[in-house]
C-alpha positions, 0 to 999 in steps of 0.5 A: 895632453889627454884626450879631449872628452867631447869633439862635436862641431855642429852646423851653426843653424843648429848650434843652439839646440837640446834635446828631449827626454826617454830612452834611446834603443840600443847601440847597435845597427838599426833603422828608427821608426820615422814619419812615412814620408821621411822613410827609414832613418838609420841609427849608428852602429857603436860596436865598432868601438864596443859591443855595450857598456859592460863589453869585457873588451871596454874593461880590458882597454881601462885596465891596459890603459892605467897599467900603460899609464902607470909605466910610462910615469915610472919609465920616463917621469923626470928623465925625457931629457936624458932620452936625448943624450948619450948618443941616442940622438933622439930615438929613444924619445921618439919611442916614448912619444909613440908610446904616449900616442898609442895610450892616447888613441886608447884612451880616446876610444873609451871615452868616445864610446862614452860620450856617444852612447850618452849623447844617443839619451842624455836622460837615461840615468843609466847612461848618465852614470856611465858617462860620469864614470868614464869621465872620471876613469879616464881623468885619473888615468891621463893625470898620470900622463901630464908630466909628458907634454909638460916636461917635453916643453922643458926641454931645450929648444937646441937639444929638441931640434938636433933630436928632431934632426937625427931620429924618427922624432922628426915625424912628430915635428908638427905636434912638438912645435905646436906643443911648445906654442903652449909653453908660455902658459903652462904651470908647474906640474902639481898646478896642472894636475888639480887643474886637470882633475878638478875639471870634472867637478867644476867645468865639466860638471857645470857642462853636464848641468846645462846639457841635461837640463836643456833635456828635460826642458819642455815647451807647450806649443799648440796643445803639445809638450815639445822638447827644444829640438822640435819646438826650434824646428817650428820656426821654420813653418809656413804658418806665421802663427805657429812660428810665433807661438813657438817663439813665445813658448821658447821665451816663457820656458827660458824666462822660468829658468832663466836663474839657472842659465844665469848661474851657469854662465857666471860660474863658467865665465869665472872659471874661465878667468881665473885659468886665464889669470893663472896661465897668463892669457891677457885677453879673453879670446886669447886661449881660444885663438892659441888653440886655434892656431890663429893669430889674434890680429887674424881673427880681429880682422874677421870680426871687424870686416864682418860687422862693417858688412852688416848693413850690406848683408844682413840688413839689406837681406831682411829688409828684402825679405819683409817685402817678399812677406808683405810686411814692413818689418819682420818680427824675430820669429820670422827671421827663417820663415820659408818664402811663400814659393819655397817647396813645402815637400818634406824630403826623404832620407834617401833623396838627402842621401842621393843628393849629397852623395852625388854632389860630393861624387861630381867633385871627387869620386873619392870623396863620394866614396868615403862619405858612402861609408857613412851610410853603408857602415852604420856611422850616422844616427839620423832621427829625432828621438826622446832623450837624444842629443841636440842638432847635429855633429860629427865625433872624430873618435880615434884614428884606430876607428872612424867618425860618427855623425848625429843628426836630428833629421826632419826633412827640411831642406836645411837638414840636407844642407846639415847632412852635407855639412857633418859629412864634410866634417866626417870625410876631413876626419877620415882623411886626417886619421892617417896623421895618428892621434897626436896630429890628426886633430885640426884647429876649429877654424879649419875644421869648418872649412871641409864642412862648409865646402860640402854645404857649398857643393850641395848647394850648387847642385841644388840650385842647377836642378831648380825647374823655375826661376821661383824655386831658384829664388827659394834656393838662393834666399835659403843659402844667403840665410845660411850664410847669414847664420854662419857668418853674421850670426855667429860673429854677433855670438862672438860679440856677446861672448867678449862683452860677457866674459869682459865684463865678468871680470869686474863681477857677476852679470844679472840675467837683466844685464845678459839680456841687455848685451844680447839684445845690443849685438842682435839689434846690431846684426839683424838690422832695422828690418827685424823687430825684436819682440819681448821675450827674445832677450833671454834666448842667449840661454840656450846656445850650448857654444857658449857653455861647452866651447867659448868662443868657438862660434867665430870659426864658423865665420872663418870656415865660410868666408874661406870657402867662399874664397875657396870656391871661387878658386875651384871654379876657375881651377884646372882639374887638379883642385880636388886632389889639392883639396884632399891633401889639404884636408888629410894633412890634419893638424900638420900644418898651419893655415897659411901653409895649407892655403897657399897652394890655392893662392890664398892667405888669410892674413892678408888685410883684404881677405876677408872681404873676398868671402863677404862679397860672395854673400853680397854677390848672391844677395844682388842676384836676389835683388835682380830677380826680384820682380814683384813682391809677394802678395800679403798672406 
């Protein structure tokens, strides 16, 4: 089980962006130049990992990793079963697992540094080469360790159970039980090694091509040549003509490059089909559900509940919004347009920091203390910068270090919510680090719970501070739109992926067919109040999750609906809720979602569970309708 090369959970609103071309400044602590209204924006300090790509410590860790992998292979390959015999009671096997865990942490530190350095400027040839070289080296080293999880899974259940009962191996029970869920789908050692080593030149190479292509794209908007991030930001402008011109610029460039994105999509869908077929996964989503440790029927129930709620949520809301904006229908570029009464001031970095930390602190001082370290210790990279990776993410790195957060902060209210979202991930990752490298990682469904909960805390704090009814309505509307982007839009994305991967099993899809599927799911989810204009059929091109993590997207809806239910419990709970919540985060990947939610009286496997979370969204729309005294005049 080698370290993952990238782990970048992104805010769902920004889960569709790429960045620009140029050079990032450095890996140390810095204050990046920014627009005066934003204040000084921090750049992260990667020196906590390594001082630079040529650091002697990095080279030494690579050499140590290779020697340790060779030693483990020589000492344990073909011999794990023997470690449970001879009266050893599993102690020797526990020692082997500890060595494997320590080596994962060491390799994870190296590859995390390379990933973050690359994310700071994906267009820099030196960083591209460094990232690619590290990927190849870590893949080669970790291939020597593939025998370890495979051989563990060949141990007899009864023998392993006895070993866990009598030794320190019991500490690793959650990891071993999770590992054995993969057992029906694992191949023989040679095939696993081939799949692993070929990943660099197959899926990994196509992922990188997508990222670097998106980074290099330029969009001509109002006389400026913009990268994707600021172009998408124009869709949030108060001026409807600016939104239209940005959308048309996006459509033009996507159409010019659609052949390449079609090839990438077809190739990766076929790559997944081959892997699924060899491993024995029947459905296109089975491998993701297994990785998320969530049952197929739970995901199916979530998807069905959200799709059934489209008319009561997105269709109803967009019809209201069209009326507010004085229109019969909204063009697709008006979907996230600000309301006329929405405050237009830029939110400076200092204010954003204070807003989020205060909201966190009101819930739990400990939570705010952990989040505060991200600001104080240089764990955040905030400015929009030439060549920088898209959107936002929190990279957990490894338990011996700490997470890092990347933002593209531009002072919008949604940027503040994105900061709250990623800090939720960061706090979760810090707390889970106590479980160690093998058990700290959390399934995506539960990882999104902490981030969405952080958003909810911040939203509620902002709502209480709203000075007027009009500003309160603007905040409520903004939150509803975020929820629609997190729940409705992501389930529409999931539906798109299912259709694409299912049809790809019968042959390649043309760009025209991909556009048809995209429009089908978008029309279903957005409803009749959104008018889809020509050009929108290519907008599937820029969604990075389709490329980097197939079927990731439903985790956002899972997390949002779960948090809605969790927050309802919090509002009625006693003073012990915050402690129980932080204990849930600190469990990392050691517990199933059913066990984690039990202390809160929640169960995601219950048939009507998802309707509880969806009713929270409906309730906010009800509140907006009640506040709707008079539609604003046409602009």
